[in-house]
N, C-alpha and C positions, 0 to 999 in steps of 0.2 A: 480589083474584080467585083461584077455585079452581086446582087442579092439574091439566093435562088430562090423561086416561086413556092410559095407555102406547102403544095402539094409534094415539094420534094423532100419534105421533113416528115409529113403526116401521111399520108396517102400509103398504107403498109397493113400488112398482117402483122399481128403483136401478140407476144405471150410474156407473161410477168408473174409477179406475186406481191402480196402486199401482207403488213401486221397492222393491228389495230386496236382499238378498244371499244364494245358496246355497252350500253346502258340502256335497259329495259324494263319493261313490267309485264308482268302474265297475270291474267285475268282467267279465274277460274271457278266453277259451281262443281261442287260434290253433291255427286246423283246418290243421295241414301234417302232414308226414310224422311228425314226432314232436311230436305238441299239447302245449303248454305254459301253464299259465295264470299270469295276471296281475293285478294289484290297484292302480289308480290312483287318488289323491286331486286334487281339483279343485275350484278355488272360483270364482264369479262374479258379477257383479251383473247384476241382470234387471229388467225393467221390462216392465208389462203393462195389460189392461184388465179389467174385468169387468161382468158384466149378471143382475142376477137379481129375486127377489121377496120380501120378508119379509111374515109375519104375526104379530101379537101376539094371543093369545087366553087365555082362563082367567086365572090367577093371574099374571100377567108373564111367560106361556110363549110365547118367540118361536122360529117356525118358518119355514124359509125352503128356496131353492133358489137356487145361484148356478152359472154357468157363468164360467170366466176364461181369459186364453191369457197366457203371458209369453215374452218373447223376449230372448236373451242382450244383453249390452251389446256397443255396436259394438267396443270396442277389443281385447277378449276374443273376440268372433266365435264364441261358444259352444262353444270348445275345452272338452273334458272329459278326453283322454286322448292324450298325445304317443305318438310313433312307438314303436314296440315293439323292443327290441334283440336280441329272442328270436328273430327272422326277419333273411333278409337281404333280404327286402323289407320297408319299413317301412309302417306303416299308422297312422291317426291318426283320430280320432272326434271329432265335432261335434254337439252338440245345437241344433237350429234353433228349436225352439219346445217348449212344453208347455203345453197344454190340459188343462181337467179341469171336470168335471159335478160339483157337491157338493151336499149336502143341509147346512143349518143349523141347530141348534137351541141353546136358550139360555134367558136370564134377561134381561128386559128392563124398566129402569125410565124414567122420562121422559129423562133426559139420557143413558144411559149403559146398556150391556148388554154381558155377558161369552155366549159360546157357544163350542161344539165344532162341527167339519165334517167331514166326509169323502164320498167317493164315487170316481169311476173317472179314471183320467187317461189322454192319450193324446198321445205326442211324435212329431216327426218329427226323425228323427236322420240323419245320413249319416257312411259311414266311406270314407276314401280311402287306397288303395293309391298311394303315392308312384310307385314304379317302375311300374307298370302305366300310371298316367296319363300318364308319361313316353314309354314304349313304343308303348301301344296307343290312348291318349287314353279308356280306359274304365275308368278308376281311382277313379271315383265312384258311390256308389250309396247311393239313398234308402232309407229304411225307416221304416215306422210301428211303434212301441212301446207296446203297452198297458201297462196299470197301475193301481196304487190312490192315494189319496192321502187323508191325516186330518191334524188340526191343531185348533189354538184360537187364540182372538183376544178382542179387547175394542174396543166402539168407543163414541165419544163425540159425541153430538148438539152441534156447534157453531153452528148456526141451526137454523130447521123444514126446512129443505132440504138442509142440508148434514153430513154426519159424516166424523170422521175416525177409523181404525182401526190396529191393530197387531195382527198376526197371525204366529203361526208354524205351517208348512205340511211336513209331510215326503211325501214323494214317492217311489214304489219303481215303477220301470220293469223289466217281465218281461224275461228273457233271450229275445234274437231273432239270427237267424244271417244273416251277409252272407256269399257266395260271389263269388270272383272267376276268372276265365279261368285254367285250370289246376289248379282245386280249390283254390286256395288262399282262406283268408278267415277269419273269426272269429265267435264268440259273444260276446256280452256282453249285460249289465244294468247298471242303474244307479240307487242311492238317492239322495234330496237332504234336507238340510234347510235349510229357509230362512226367514228373518226378512223380514215386509215392514210397510211402512208403506202407507197409503193415504189417497184421499178419493172419497167416495161423495156423488152427487148423488140425492135422491129427486124421485119424479114421482107427484104423486096426482090421478088423473083424474076419479074418481066422487064427489068429496065437496070440501067448503070445508076450507081451511086449518084449522089449530089455530087456536082465537081469540087464542092469546097467543104469540109469538115465543120463543125462548130467548134471555131477557135484553132490557133495553130498548134501541130503537133507539139507535145509534151515530152521534153527529155527526161531521161528515167529519173535524175537527181531532183526533178522537181513535180514527178507525178503528185496527182492531187487525191485520185481516188483508185479505187481496185473493185473489180465486180467478177466474181466465179460463180459457178454452180455445180452439183453433182446431184447425180440420182443412183441408188444401188438397191438390186431387188434381189434376195437369196432367198432359193426354195432348197431347203433340206429336209432329210427322212432318212428313215432306214428300216431294213425288213426286222421281224421278230427277232429276238434273241432268248437264250438260257436265263430265266428270271423265276426260281422258286419260291420266291417271296418277295415282297415290296413292301416300302413304307411311305409316309406322306410326302417325301422329296425324293423318291425314287424315280429314277427315267423307268418308264413302263416297257414291259417286256414284249406288249404288242407292237406290230409296226405302227408307223406314223408320219406322218410329213406335216412340216410347217414352214410357215414364210414371214420375213421381213422387208420391209419398205422403207427408205428414207428418201426425201428431196432437202437439200441444204444452199443455202446461197450464203456466199464469203463476200461480206462487204466491208470494204475499210476506206478512212477519208483521213488524210492528211490535216491538223490542226495548225500545228507551227513547226519550228524548224526540230526534227527528229522527232514527234509525238504524232500518235496516228490513234483515232478508235475504230475497233473492228467488232463486227456485230454478223453471227450467222443464226440466221431464223430457219428452222427446219420444219417438217410434216413427216411424222413417223407414224407407221401401220405395222401390226403384225404381232407373232409370237415366237418364242424360242421352243424348242423341244421342251416339253412337259412344261411349260411355263418358265422356261429358264432353271430348271432344277435335274438332279440326277448325276452329273458328271461334273467334277472339280474343275478340271481341263476344259470349261465348255465350250464347244463347237462352234458357235458362231458368235464374233465379237459384235455384230449388229444387234444380235438380241442381249437386252440388257433385262433389270430383274423389274421393269414394268413390260405389261400387255397391251397392246393397242387393238382391240376388235374392230374399230373404226379410226381413220387418220385424225392425228392430235396435233396441233401446235406446239414444239417445242423451243424456247430460245435458248440455242445452245451454249452460245459464247458471247460476251458483252463485255471487252474489256480495253482498257488505255495501255498502249505502250510508250513509253521515251526513251530514246537512245542518246546517249553522251560519248560523242566521240574523243578518243584521247590523243589524235593526232597519228601521226606517220603512215604507214602503207593504207591504201585503199582498195578497195572492192565494188564491183558491180553487183547487183542483186536483181535478178528480173523478175517482173510482176506473176504473181501466183497467188493461191487461195491463203488469206491472212497475211499477205506480205505484198505491200506496197514496193514499185520497182522504184530502186535507188541508188547511189552511189554512198558507201559510209567508211568509216573507219573500220579497219582490220581490229585495231584496237578498241574496247569501247566497252561503256557499262550499259545494260538495257534495264528497265525497271520495268516490271508489267503489274496490273492490279484489275480485278473484276473478275466476271463470271467466266471458267475455263476448265478444263482437263487438266491434272499434275502432269500426266504424260504428255501433254503440247510441248513441256520444255525439259522433263526428266526422264530418264531412261529411254532414250530414243535409240533406235537402231535400224540404220538406212535399209536393212534386208528384212526387218520383220517387224511392222512398226505401225501397221494399218488393215484391218480386216477388208476393209472396202478395196484393198489393192495388192496385198500378197496374204499371209497367213491367216485364216479365220478364228483358230483356236487361240483362247485364251492366254493359255501358258505357254505358248510360243511366238506371238506378237508382245506379248508382254510378260513379267515377271510373276511367275503362280504363289507365290508367298507374300508380296506385295500389298498389304490391305492398304490400297487404293481407296483413298476418301472420296465420296463422290452421294448425290443421290441415287435414285433407282435408275438413272439414265446416265451417269459417266460424269456428273459436272459437280463444281463447287465454287466456292468462292475464296480467293485469296491473293496473296501478293508475293512477289518474287524478284531477286536481281542477280544478275548473271553478268559478270566479269570475263571477256573475251580477249584471248592473245592468239597468237597466229598458231601455236601448237598446243594449247592447253586454254581449258575455260574451267571458272569454279562458278556454283550458283546455290544460293540458298533461297527457300520461302516459307511461307507459312500460310496454311489452307483450312477452312473450317471443316469439323467432324459432325456426320450426321448425330443427331439427338440420341439416337439407339440405331441399332443395325436394321439397314436396308429400309431407310425413311426419306422423305423428301424435306424433311425441317432439319435446321442447322444448330447446334449448340452454339449459342451467342456469348459464351464465357470467356472473352477475346481478353487479352492473348492466354489466358493460364491453361485454357484446352483449346485444342485443335492438332493439326499435324502438322511437324515441324521436320523440314527436308533440308539434303543437301547433295550435291554431287559434286565430284572432281573428273574431269575429259582430259584425256591426254591423246593428242591427233599425231601419228606418225607415218612415214613409208616404209613398205618392205620391198625393198629394193625399188623398183619405182611406183608398185601399188600402193593405195592409200589404206590406213587401219586407225581404228579407235578404241582404245579401253575408257570405259566408264565404271566409275565407283560411287554407288548410290546410297545411302540411309534415311532411314526416317525414323520417327518416333511418333505413335499417335497416344495422346493423354486424352481422354473422354471415357463415357460412361460405357461399358463392357461388362459382359457376364463371365464367369470364371467357370471353366470345364470342370476344374476339382471341386468347387464349390456347388456344383450342380449335381454332382456325384455325390455329394456328402448331405443332400438334401433326404427326408425321410422319403424310402420307398411306396411309401403309401400316400403323396404328396400328388395333386393332379398334374398330369401330363408328365410325369417325372421320367428323366431328370430335364426340368424346365430351366433353362438357361435365365429365361428372361426372370425369373426370381432372384436371381444372384447380381443384378445389377448395379453398380455403384462406379464411381471413378478410378478408373485403373490406367495403366501405360503398357503399350504393347511397342515395341522397338522390332528394327528389320534392318539386312543389308541386302542390296543387289550388285554382282558384278557382269559387267556387260561388255562383250567384245566384236568387234565387226573386223573382216578383214577381207579387201579385193586380191583374187588371187590372178585373175588376168582382168580386161578391161569387161568380158561378161561373166564371168565367176567369181562369188563373193560368198564368203563363210561369215555365219554369227552364233553367238552361242550366250546363253545367260545362265548364271546359279543364281540365287535368293533363298534367304533363310530367316525365319522367325521363330522365338520361344515356343508358339504354338500353344500358349495358356488360357488365353482367352477367347472370346467369340469375334467374329469377323465383323466389321462396321460398313463396308464396303467392296470388297474384293470377293475372293472365292476361298473355301475350306482348303486351305494347305498350308503346312509350314516349312516345307522345304521343296525346293523344284530345280530342276537344271535340263535346258534345252540347247540342242545343235541343229544346224542346218545348213543347206545353202541354197542359192539363187541362181540360175543359168539364164541368161539372156539370150534372145531368138537369134542374135546375128550370126550365131554358129552353124544354123539352119536357114539362113537367109530371110527370117522374119524377124528383123531387130526391136520390134516393138512387143513380140512375145515373151513369156517367161515363163519357165518351170520352177518351180518351190518344191523342196523334201526336206522335211524336218522331223524330230521327234523331241518327244518330252517326258520326263518321269517325274512324280510328285509325291509327297509324302506326308503324313501326319505324325505329330508330335506322340509320346506315349499317353499321356494324359487326354489328348484328344482321341485318339484310338478308343481309350476305356471308356469315354463320353459317347460315341455313335456307338458302341457296342452296347451300352446298358439302353441304347433306343433314343437317343438324343438328337435332334435338328440341328442342322447348319444353316448359313445363308443360302445354299445352293444344295445339299447332300444331307443323307437322312433315311437309310432302309429300314430302321427298326432295329436291326443288329446287325454284326459286322464280323466278317471274318478278313481279317486285315491282309491288305496285299496293296505294295506301291500301286498307285493307277498310272498307267503306261500309255502313250498316245502318240501315234506317227501320223503324218498329215503329207499327202502331195497336191499340186495343183500344177493346171496347166492355163495361163492366161492368154486368150487368142483375141490381138487387136484388129478390130475390124476397120475402124479409121484412128487419127490420132485423138479421138474423142470419147471412141466407144469399146468396151472389151466383153468379152464373155470368158468366164473360167469356169474350168472342172474341179470339183474338189472331192478327194477321199479322205476320210480319218477314220484310222482305226484305234478303237479303245479299249484296252484290255482293262477289266475288274473295274468299271464303272463304278464310282464312289469309293474307292479302295476296297472294295469288295469281291474277294477271290469266287465268293460263291454265284456271283452274276458275271453275266458277259461270256465271251465278247461281243462288242457290237461295231459292225461298219457303218458309217455313216456316209451319204453323197449329199453332194451340194450341186448345183448351178449358181453361178454369180452372174449378174448381168450389171454393169456399170456405166454409165455415161457422165461427161464431165465437161466444163468449158472454161 
């Protein structure tokens, strides 16, 4: 078969994503009575998206146009310059985003291309005068900085529709001034040298695809790579409710609406027999209700403990997975997010190490496990009393081993704990501190319908404050009862029982029960000592829409006696704290309808009723409404 013309692979509309690292300098002049100049060097990971059109004509000539936008890494948060020692008032600068409109020109063959690029840049930055922010609340000024960009790169077609790229980009932002009250301010510009890697999906709308793909079809057992993606937006709010008093972590009684947005790529490459590496770069933006405070059974699983007024790049998962087959019966697994298509032994040992979420492998339940697809509430898609180790965005580092047989499995793992409650740094006293987990799973059939039972246990050993020690502090101490003053190395264990049962092919039931002693502050999960949930999911085949679903569930959570006393005395937890407490268990019910527009797009309507938010009988109840939009491929 002949080789396709170059335009068969490169002339197309394109959408993709990139991640990279930028190193740069910011030059600024402090505009004060005695102007002074300074130059600061910075470096930051970033990630973003691009869209464009390429055309190949003539003797392999590649011409195109592309628009892209990049966002800073969450943990760096766009910082480009630290406070200046040249003034009595400290200033700091951050780049919130950099966008560009670029031309591309180069040389293209069937499977690869090289190109140069150049165009215009526009960045949103902000400058903070820390002293002004403290004294007048006006110390943050946004500005738009124009500039230009140039660079070069190479692309490789890895299939008819997908291309991988490596690209160098130089960006120069023109100097721009910021003035604060009293005539103080700065004038600064920046330049960045960036190296990126990216993936691009091509769309050809006006002609048939090329007769030949790049390479022969790949059998499932030999699949070398996988690429999937998702985007989820949740709009959530409520009307005002009864709230006679409020504390620092209360759900405000006034009505409010918040939203969250996430876009994720699921990438995987096979390394050798049984081994693969997976990466999930993600862009996040948005806020939970009250910045994710006020309800222990929080109503939006897409809202974590960090808020993003502007999009931020987050490397969700990065892990190595090695599977050892033990022989016997084999099964075929389809390609999916973080799963290469393959044929594998049913009896196997799997080892995983890297950055991931503990609940990727533990406490799973097919009917309630993902707030992007089914239930949104934390204590319904997960176990309330489990102190899930994580940074502010759900992720940690660790390793696990899983032994799977046809009707049962056992798994165990070790994961890093945050240094203290709700932080993005991890305790590196390995292995004497950390989270130690184990789970046993039994799979069975009731009649002809599958079911599963799981028993999950954990022990956290790390730096935690004590409720009893906080209550024992002098009542005259600042912030009484400030649990941070009592932090030392302590242990917190707990268990979860988890069940799922299909009733018919279209109806399933699930339940979770969880318990922990409730003696210490929570490191990563939510303020809960006991929880129980029960629910059902109905698939739409019953009413002629097989891809639709209805979910109905309820959950109830409670606090230990010492935790109740701590919150009644005005203590603050990781999510709750009304300043006082008339204790009553926190009860939540949730229902959703998921409407499938196509196999890749859904729209869900969600309603939650929260009685006694924050375990407080003096406040609430509150009805919370949400609209969830999701696209995935």
